[in-house]
C-alpha positions as a printed NumPy array, in Angstrom:
array([[-29.666,  -4.029,   0.417],
       [-30.922,  -1.017,   2.079],
       [-28.566,   1.713,   3.064],
       [-29.494,   1.418,   6.9  ],
       [-29.042,  -2.46 ,   6.884],
       [-25.645,  -2.069,   4.813],
       [-24.219,   0.367,   7.637],
       [-25.53 ,  -1.741,  10.502],
       [-23.838,  -4.56 ,   8.983],
       [-20.435,  -2.569,   8.833],
       [-20.716,  -1.848,  12.522],
       [-21.477,  -5.293,  13.606],
       [-18.68 ,  -6.684,  11.375],
       [-15.984,  -4.131,  13.069],
       [-16.641,  -5.211,  16.783],
       [-13.064,  -6.354,  17.751],
       [-12.451,  -9.967,  18.844],
       [-10.016, -12.722,  18.82 ],
       [-12.087, -15.746,  18.031],
       [-11.582, -17.648,  14.913],
       [-14.906, -16.528,  13.611],
       [-14.033, -13.105,  13.466],
       [-11.311, -13.528,  11.106],
       [-11.232, -17.052,   9.564],
       [-14.859, -18.38 ,   8.892],
       [-15.111, -18.677,   5.119],
       [-18.69 , -17.876,   3.743],
       [-18.117, -19.762,   0.689],
       [-19.116, -16.815,  -1.502],
       [-15.606, -15.905,  -2.323],
       [-15.362, -13.301,  -5.131],
       [-11.932, -12.486,  -6.291],
       [-10.784,  -8.741,  -5.61 ],
       [ -9.437,  -7.14 ,  -8.95 ],
       [ -8.58 ,  -3.504,  -9.905],
       [-10.967,  -1.533, -11.993],
       [-10.479,  -0.79 , -15.315],
       [ -7.968,   2.113, -15.898],
       [ -6.475,   1.685, -12.416],
       [ -2.566,   2.123, -11.998],
       [ -2.679,  -0.708,  -9.583],
       [ -1.932,  -3.883, -10.982],
       [ -2.542,  -7.455,  -9.59 ],
       [  0.586,  -9.174,  -8.458],
       [ -1.417, -12.135,  -6.989],
       [ -4.145, -13.359,  -4.707],
       [ -3.748, -16.135,  -2.391],
       [ -6.029, -18.139,  -0.02 ],
       [ -4.763, -19.456,   3.194],
       [ -5.59 , -22.574,   5.266],
       [ -5.093, -20.349,   8.514],
       [ -7.237, -17.499,   9.664],
       [ -5.873, -14.224,   8.422],
       [ -6.745, -10.755,   9.753],
       [ -3.91 ,  -8.741,   8.444],
       [ -1.152,  -9.069,   5.98 ],
       [  1.95 ,  -7.018,   5.151],
       [  3.906,  -7.2  ,   1.892],
       [  7.296,  -5.36 ,   1.654],
       [  7.441,  -6.333,  -2.273],
       [  6.044,  -9.139,  -4.47 ],
       [  7.825, -11.978,  -2.664],
       [  8.174, -10.974,   1.225],
       [  5.161, -10.697,   3.528],
       [  4.1  , -11.554,   6.799],
       [  0.298, -12.509,   7.966],
       [ -1.269, -12.684,  11.265],
       [ -4.932, -13.599,  12.672],
       [ -7.076, -14.392,  15.551],
       [ -6.562, -17.11 ,  17.865],
       [ -3.83 , -19.645,  18.183],
       [ -4.288, -20.513,  14.382],
       [ -3.638, -17.059,  13.429],
       [ -0.031, -16.635,  14.887],
       [  2.143, -14.654,  12.317],
       [  3.65 , -16.623,   9.083],
       [  5.961, -15.487,   6.725],
       [  6.88 , -16.067,   2.994],
       [  9.742, -15.331,   0.799],
       [  8.133, -16.418,  -2.365],
       [  5.08 , -14.435,  -2.893],
       [  2.916, -16.663,  -0.72 ],
       [  3.532, -19.923,  -2.432],
       [  4.913, -21.304,   0.803],
       [  4.724, -20.208,   4.556],
       [  6.879, -20.799,   7.474],
       [  5.329, -20.248,  11.246],
       [  7.118, -17.632,  13.24 ],
       [  8.414, -18.465,  16.475],
       [  7.468, -16.197,  19.342],
       [  4.62 , -14.477,  17.656],
       [  1.748, -13.473,  19.616],
       [ -1.733, -15.281,  18.684],
       [ -4.229, -12.694,  18.283],
       [ -2.746,  -9.876,  16.01 ],
       [ -4.156,  -6.459,  15.086],
       [ -1.423,  -4.635,  13.679],
       [  1.741,  -5.204,  11.375],
       [  4.302,  -3.243,   9.831],
       [  7.198,  -4.617,   7.672],
       [ 10.096,  -2.165,   7.69 ],
       [ 12.574,  -4.175,   5.355],
       [ 13.416,  -7.698,   4.828],
       [ 14.607,  -8.112,   8.335],
       [ 12.93 ,  -5.971,  10.611],
       [  9.01 ,  -6.031,  11.287],
       [  6.693,  -5.151,  14.174],
       [  3.399,  -6.698,  15.242],
       [  0.93 ,  -5.583,  17.96 ],
       [ -1.78 ,  -7.678,  19.539],
       [ -4.009,  -7.938,  22.851],
       [ -0.563,  -8.194,  24.676],
       [  3.05 ,  -7.003,  24.552],
       [  4.186,  -5.398,  21.121],
       [  6.812,  -7.536,  19.368],
       [  9.722,  -6.926,  17.019],
       [ 11.536,  -9.33 ,  14.568],
       [ 15.034,  -8.572,  13.346],
       [ 15.561, -11.774,  11.148],
       [ 12.767, -11.709,   8.588],
       [  9.887, -12.707,  10.843],
       [ 11.271, -15.746,  11.85 ],
       [ 11.499, -15.055,  15.35 ],
       [  9.716, -12.189,  17.485],
       [ 10.613, -10.563,  20.654],
       [  8.279,  -9.253,  23.099],
       [  8.792,  -5.546,  24.115],
       [  6.823,  -3.179,  26.038],
       [  2.924,  -3.261,  26.206],
       [  0.746,  -0.503,  24.75 ],
       [ -2.347,  -1.978,  25.328],
       [ -5.106,  -3.838,  23.665],
       [ -6.504,  -3.619,  20.166],
       [ -3.718,  -1.487,  18.619],
       [ -4.416,  -1.266,  14.922],
       [ -1.532,   0.874,  13.425],
       [  2.379,   0.695,  13.524],
       [  4.78 ,   2.877,  11.6  ],
       [  8.368,   2.367,  12.315],
       [ 11.618,   3.468,  10.844],
       [ 13.78 ,   0.707,  12.024],
       [ 14.108,  -1.8  ,  15.174],
       [ 14.143,   1.26 ,  17.517],
       [ 11.984,   4.026,  16.484],
       [  8.449,   4.05 ,  15.459],
       [  4.816,   5.098,  16.431],
       [  2.023,   2.954,  17.582],
       [ -1.68 ,   3.684,  17.898],
       [ -5.159,   2.374,  18.74 ],
       [ -8.367,   4.313,  18.165],
       [ -7.659,   7.205,  20.771],
       [ -4.092,   7.152,  21.668],
       [ -0.772,   7.535,  19.67 ],
       [  2.393,   6.046,  21.485],
       [  6.158,   6.632,  20.29 ],
       [  9.224,   4.788,  21.138],
       [ 12.889,   5.518,  20.413],
       [ 14.395,   2.397,  22.444],
       [ 12.844,  -0.401,  20.491],
       [  9.591,  -0.686,  22.284],
       [ 10.982,  -1.009,  25.767],
       [  9.149,   2.218,  26.729],
       [  6.118,   4.183,  24.99 ],
       [  5.978,   7.95 ,  25.147],
       [  2.352,   9.413,  24.82 ],
       [  2.244,  11.862,  21.661],
       [ -0.444,  14.389,  22.101],
       [ -3.068,  14.378,  19.532],
       [ -4.213,  17.268,  17.458],
       [ -7.335,  19.027,  18.737],
       [-10.606,  17.768,  17.155],
       [ -9.015,  14.521,  15.953],
       [-11.677,  11.79 ,  15.613],
       [-10.833,   7.985,  16.14 ],
       [ -7.521,   7.372,  14.51 ],
       [ -7.866,   5.518,  11.022],
       [ -3.941,   5.579,   9.983],
       [ -0.506,   6.839,  11.162],
       [  2.583,   7.181,   9.127],
       [  6.049,   8.233,  10.417],
       [  8.565,   9.289,   7.972],
       [ 11.543,  10.597,  10.143],
       [ 11.742,  10.72 ,  13.93 ],
       [ 10.122,  14.191,  13.821],
       [  7.92 ,  14.144,  10.784],
       [  4.836,  12.2  ,  10.699],
       [  0.983,  11.928,   9.665],
       [ -2.231,  11.387,  11.127],
       [ -5.761,  10.277,   9.611],
       [ -8.899,  10.064,  11.493],
       [-12.185,   8.273,  10.192],
       [-13.659,  11.651,   9.257],
       [-10.969,  12.335,   6.819],
       [ -9.089,  15.156,   8.822],
       [ -5.346,  14.708,   8.034],
       [ -2.592,  16.215,  10.268],
       [  0.998,  16.816,   9.634],
       [  3.742,  17.211,  12.486],
       [  7.431,  18.078,  11.865],
       [  8.34 ,  18.228,  15.775],
       [  7.31 ,  14.756,  16.779],
       [  3.741,  15.716,  17.762],
       [  4.247,  18.87 ,  19.637],
       [  2.295,  20.556,  16.974],
       [  0.157,  19.649,  14.156],
       [ -1.056,  21.255,  10.964],
       [ -4.245,  20.093,   9.491],
       [ -4.625,  19.005,   5.7  ],
       [ -8.109,  17.707,   5.148],
       [ -8.576,  14.772,   2.782],
       [-11.335,  15.339,   0.202],
       [-13.659,  12.278,   1.437],
       [-16.877,  12.387,  -0.53 ],
       [-19.692,  12.746,   0.169],
       [-18.873,  14.946,   3.063],
       [-19.889,  13.516,   6.663],
       [-19.019,   9.962,   5.476],
       [-16.701,   8.271,   8.096],
       [-14.263,   5.315,   7.155],
       [-15.087,   1.98 ,   8.586],
       [-13.906,   1.901,  12.154],
       [-12.392,  -1.474,  12.099],
       [-10.31 ,  -3.193,  14.682],
       [ -7.609,  -3.515,  12.027],
       [ -6.471,  -0.902,   9.66 ],
       [ -9.045,   0.455,   7.147],
       [ -6.602,   3.177,   5.751],
       [ -2.873,   3.58 ,   5.342],
       [ -0.669,   6.603,   4.818],
       [  2.923,   6.764,   3.587],
       [  5.121,   9.737,   2.25 ],
       [  8.15 ,   9.13 ,   0.475],
       [  9.65 ,  12.686,   1.075],
       [  8.173,  15.962,   2.649],
       [  5.831,  16.849,  -0.37 ],
       [  4.839,  13.244,  -1.814],
       [  2.351,  11.2  ,  -0.102],
       [ -0.149,   8.308,  -0.678],
       [ -3.306,   7.572,   1.565],
       [ -5.383,   4.49 ,   0.965],
       [ -8.709,   4.456,   2.399],
       [-11.804,   1.815,   2.482],
       [-14.839,   3.941,   1.799],
       [-18.34 ,   2.565,   2.393],
       [-21.14 ,   4.654,   0.879],
       [-24.714,   3.625,   0.361],
       [-24.534,  -0.024,  -0.893],
       [-20.993,   0.27 ,  -2.138],
       [-17.559,  -0.826,  -0.754],
       [-14.442,   0.534,  -2.297],
       [-10.642,   1.139,  -2.03 ],
       [ -9.662,   4.552,  -2.849],
       [ -6.107,   5.96 ,  -3.258],
       [ -5.447,   9.936,  -2.618],
       [ -2.245,  11.187,  -3.629],
       [ -0.485,  14.7  ,  -3.013],
       [  2.643,  16.453,  -4.218],
       [  2.502,  19.498,  -2.042],
       [  2.469,  17.865,   1.635],
       [ -1.059,  17.328,   1.655],
       [ -2.524,  20.781,   0.506],
       [ -4.245,  19.271,  -2.553],
       [ -5.146,  15.755,  -3.373],
       [ -6.009,  13.631,  -6.277],
       [ -8.168,  10.758,  -5.889],
       [ -8.683,   7.437,  -7.792],
       [-10.71 ,   4.132,  -7.31 ],
       [ -8.502,   0.981,  -6.778],
       [-11.2  ,  -1.652,  -6.793],
       [-14.359,  -2.844,  -5.028],
       [-13.889,  -4.647,  -2.022],
       [-15.659,  -6.676,   0.674],
       [-17.112,  -5.203,   3.542],
       [-14.582,  -6.421,   6.146],
       [-11.239,  -5.808,   4.992],
       [ -7.748,  -4.665,   6.34 ],
       [ -5.082,  -2.866,   4.272],
       [ -1.452,  -2.465,   4.441],
       [  0.876,   0.121,   2.092],
       [  4.451,  -0.693,   1.902],
       [  6.978,   1.928,   3.019],
       [  7.761,   2.8  ,  -0.683],
       [  4.   ,   3.177,  -1.23 ],
       [  4.38 ,   0.9  ,  -4.21 ],
       [  2.819,  -2.326,  -2.834],
       [ -0.743,  -2.53 ,  -1.536],
       [ -2.056,  -5.65 ,   0.514],
       [ -5.612,  -6.027,   1.062],
       [ -7.273,  -8.76 ,   3.085],
       [-10.596, -10.158,   3.05 ],
       [-11.129, -11.185,   6.759],
       [-14.159, -13.25 ,   6.353],
       [-12.674, -15.516,   3.527],
       [ -9.042, -15.457,   4.997],
       [ -7.588, -14.68 ,   1.611],
       [ -5.779, -11.448,   0.444],
       [ -4.573,  -9.854,  -2.67 ],
       [ -1.06 ,  -7.89 ,  -3.464],
       [ -1.054,  -4.875,  -5.851],
       [  1.665,  -3.069,  -7.473],
       [  1.4  ,   0.54 ,  -8.451],
       [  2.404,   0.731, -12.094],
       [  2.82 ,   4.41 , -11.894],
       [  5.572,   4.269,  -9.471],
       [  7.638,   1.941, -11.507]])
C-alpha cells in the first residue's frame, strides 16, 4: 500500500459518525491482535461481539463496559470477562467515551448528555451536556473529573451537573488524551506528542514532550481515544499511543519515572487502522477495540504485577 493512500485511508476512517457502519460492519478479514514477542503485555482474552462496538473499557480481567454507534451500540457490561453480557438501562445510544473508575462507578459520553453509573454500569443517569463528540473522560469518583473533545477541556466537581472550562496550554494541538490523578493534578497529550502537566487544576501547565518518532508524525485524530494517559503517583506514568507510520499501524507504550522528563518506549503490538484504546486507572489493564470488526482484546502488564 502506498504511504499517501494509507494516510488518506486513516483520515477517511477517522471521520465521526453514529451510523452502524462506522463501528459495526464486519469486513470478514478479521486477524487476531496479539502482543509482539518480548512485550511485557500479556493477552488476557479477545472477544467478538454481536453488537457494534466502538469503545470498551475494562477495570480488570473480569469487569468491563462496551459501547458503540446507533441503538444497537448502547452500553453493555460484563462481570465475567466478556463470557456473558447484560444491557445497561438508561445508556446513550451513540457512545464516544468511557471511563470505569471502579467496580461501581463509570462514566460515558455521547452526542447528548454525559451519563454516570454508580451501580456497576447496570443503570445510567444523565447529567450535564458537554457537547458532541467527546472522546476522553478521566474521573476520580462519581463527582470529580475531566472531559474533553478535540479542542476543549472541561472539569466538574458536582457529578457533571455543571462543567467549568479549563484553559488549555498555549501551543496545544488537538487533544489526544487526558488524565486526572487528583482534583488538581492532571495531564494532557495532543496528537503531535506535546505533553503537559498541571498541579493547580489547569491554571498553569508545564510541558513534557513525548518522544514520538519520527518527528512530526501525528497520532490518528479519531472520534474515539487513540491514546491514554495514567499516572499512579506524581512521578510514575504510562502513556499508550496508536502510531501510524508509512504503512505500519502499531500500539506503543511510553513510561516515565520522573514526572515525564524522560520516557522509555516499547511496542505492544501491531493493530488495525481503526481502533480505540482504554487504560485502567492502575495502568495495568489495556483494552483495544477493532472498531470495524466489533471485537476487542484485553491485555495485562506483567511488569506491573
